[in-house]
C-alpha positions as CSV (number, residue, x, y, z in Angstrom):
1,M,174.0,-15.5,91.3
2,S,171.3,-13.0,90.2
3,V,172.5,-9.9,88.4
4,V,170.1,-6.9,88.4
5,P,171.7,-4.0,86.6
6,R,170.3,-0.5,87.0
7,A,171.8,2.4,85.0
8,I,171.4,5.9,86.4
9,P,172.7,8.9,84.4
10,I,174.3,11.6,86.6
11,F,175.4,15.0,85.3
12,L,178.3,16.5,87.3
13,S,180.5,19.4,86.3
14,G,180.7,18.8,82.6
15,L,180.8,15.0,83.0
16,L,178.1,12.5,82.2
17,I,178.3,9.5,84.5
18,F,176.3,6.4,84.0
19,A,176.4,4.5,87.2
20,L,175.4,0.8,86.7
21,F,174.6,-0.8,90.0
22,V,174.8,-4.6,89.9
23,S,173.6,-6.7,92.8
24,G,175.0,-10.1,93.6
25,I,178.6,-9.5,92.5
26,G,181.5,-9.8,94.9
27,A,183.3,-6.6,95.8
28,A,185.8,-5.4,93.3
29,A,188.0,-2.3,93.1
30,G,189.8,-0.7,90.2
31,L,190.0,1.8,87.5
32,R,190.1,0.9,83.8
33,V,190.3,3.2,80.9
34,L,188.0,1.9,78.1
35,A,188.3,4.4,75.3
36,E,188.9,8.1,75.5
37,P,187.0,10.0,76.8
38,S,185.2,7.1,78.7
39,V,186.4,5.7,82.0
40,E,185.0,2.7,83.7
41,L,185.1,2.8,87.5
42,I,184.4,-0.4,89.4
43,F,184.1,-0.3,93.1
44,G,182.6,-2.6,95.7
45,L,179.7,-1.7,98.0
46,A,178.6,-3.4,101.2
47,G,176.5,-6.5,100.9
48,G,178.1,-7.9,97.7
49,T,176.8,-5.2,95.4
50,A,179.2,-3.7,92.9
51,A,178.8,-0.4,91.1
52,V,180.2,0.3,87.7
53,A,180.4,3.9,86.7
54,Y,181.0,4.9,83.1
55,V,182.3,8.5,82.9
56,H,181.9,10.4,79.7
57,R,183.0,14.0,79.1
58,L,180.3,16.1,77.6
59,H,181.3,17.9,74.5
60,P,178.9,20.5,73.2
61,I,177.6,20.0,69.7
62,S,179.1,23.3,68.9
63,S,181.0,25.9,70.8
64,L,179.2,28.6,68.8
65,T,176.5,30.8,70.3
66,L,173.0,30.6,68.8
67,D,173.6,33.9,67.0
68,E,176.9,32.5,65.5
69,Q,175.2,29.3,64.4
70,L,172.3,31.2,62.8
71,F,174.7,33.6,61.1
72,S,176.8,30.7,59.7
73,S,173.7,29.0,58.5
74,L,172.5,32.2,56.8
75,V,175.9,32.8,55.2
76,A,175.9,29.2,53.7
77,D,172.3,29.7,52.5
78,W,173.2,33.1,51.0
79,Y,176.1,31.5,49.1
80,R,173.7,28.9,47.7
81,E,171.0,31.4,46.8
82,R,173.2,33.8,45.0
83,G,175.1,31.2,43.0
84,A,177.3,32.9,40.4
85,K,175.3,36.1,40.3
86,S,177.5,39.2,39.7
87,S,174.9,41.9,40.2
88,T,175.2,43.5,43.6
89,S,171.5,44.2,43.8
90,E,170.7,40.6,43.1
91,I,173.3,39.4,45.6
92,V,172.1,41.6,48.4
93,L,168.4,40.9,47.8
94,C,168.8,37.2,48.5
95,P,166.5,36.2,51.3
96,S,169.3,35.0,53.6
97,Y,171.3,38.2,53.1
98,Q,168.2,40.1,54.1
99,R,167.8,37.9,57.2
100,I,171.4,38.7,58.1
101,I,170.5,42.4,57.9
102,G,167.4,41.6,60.0
103,L,169.7,40.4,62.8
104,G,170.6,44.0,63.3
105,Q,173.4,45.1,65.7
106,K,174.1,41.6,66.9
107,A,175.2,40.7,63.4
108,L,177.9,43.4,63.3
109,P,180.7,41.5,65.2
110,L,179.9,38.4,63.1
111,I,180.1,40.3,59.8
112,F,183.4,41.9,60.9
113,Q,184.8,38.5,61.8
114,Q,183.7,37.2,58.4
115,L,185.3,40.1,56.7
116,E,188.6,39.5,58.6
117,K,188.5,35.8,57.6
118,E,188.0,36.6,54.0
119,G,191.3,38.6,54.0
120,D,192.2,40.0,50.5
121,K,189.0,38.6,48.9
122,P,186.2,40.3,50.9
123,D,182.7,39.4,50.1
124,N,179.9,42.0,49.6
125,W,179.1,42.8,53.3
126,F,179.1,46.5,52.7
127,W,175.4,46.8,51.9
128,A,174.5,44.9,55.1
129,L,176.9,47.0,57.2
130,H,175.5,50.2,55.8
131,A,171.9,49.0,56.3
132,I,172.5,48.0,59.9
133,T,174.7,51.0,61.0
134,N,173.2,53.7,58.8
135,D,176.8,54.8,58.3
136,N,179.3,54.4,55.5
137,P,183.0,55.1,56.1
138,V,183.9,54.6,52.4
139,P,184.4,57.7,50.4
140,E,182.9,57.9,46.9
141,H,186.2,57.4,45.1
142,L,186.9,54.1,46.8
143,R,183.5,52.5,46.3
144,G,183.8,49.4,44.2
145,N,187.3,48.7,45.6
146,R,186.4,45.8,47.9
147,M,189.9,45.6,49.6
148,E,189.8,49.3,50.5
149,M,186.2,49.1,51.5
150,A,186.9,46.1,53.8
151,K,189.9,48.0,55.4
152,L,187.8,51.1,56.1
153,W,184.8,49.1,57.5
154,L,187.1,47.0,59.7
155,K,188.7,50.2,61.0
156,W,185.2,51.6,61.6
157,G,184.2,48.4,63.4
158,R,187.4,48.4,65.6
159,N,186.9,52.0,66.6
160,R,183.4,51.1,67.8
161,G,184.2,47.8,69.5
162,Y,182.6,45.5,66.9
163,A,185.8,44.1,65.4
């Protein structure tokens, strides 16, 4: 019996199917689960040819958008660049922080999400928010109080559809 396998990748509605067509095998039928999320389908075709299809669900590498991936990467870089610096001017002049500002308006929802995640320990996003929006909802007497600054900026963001 001669066996001549041929694998053909097929993309169909979020599934990757590798169809392996083998000549010279008697007709067989069945469905066998190999390992999640793979399924092996064996079915017979006319003329003694069997086809085996391996079905794999395609999982995206990340469900994040490109902007979200870039933002996350820049935030991680920013944390590494600033280290244990305590000076606001040194922290906000880090190259990655400046690149976040350079993202402009599309960074706003991401910064607000980050502020919400940080909860009662907000990081220094206020300089970036001010630079991007050219606004500042924080009155003089609350500047330096990060919790209050975060609350006011989040309220500002919600009122404008960013948060």
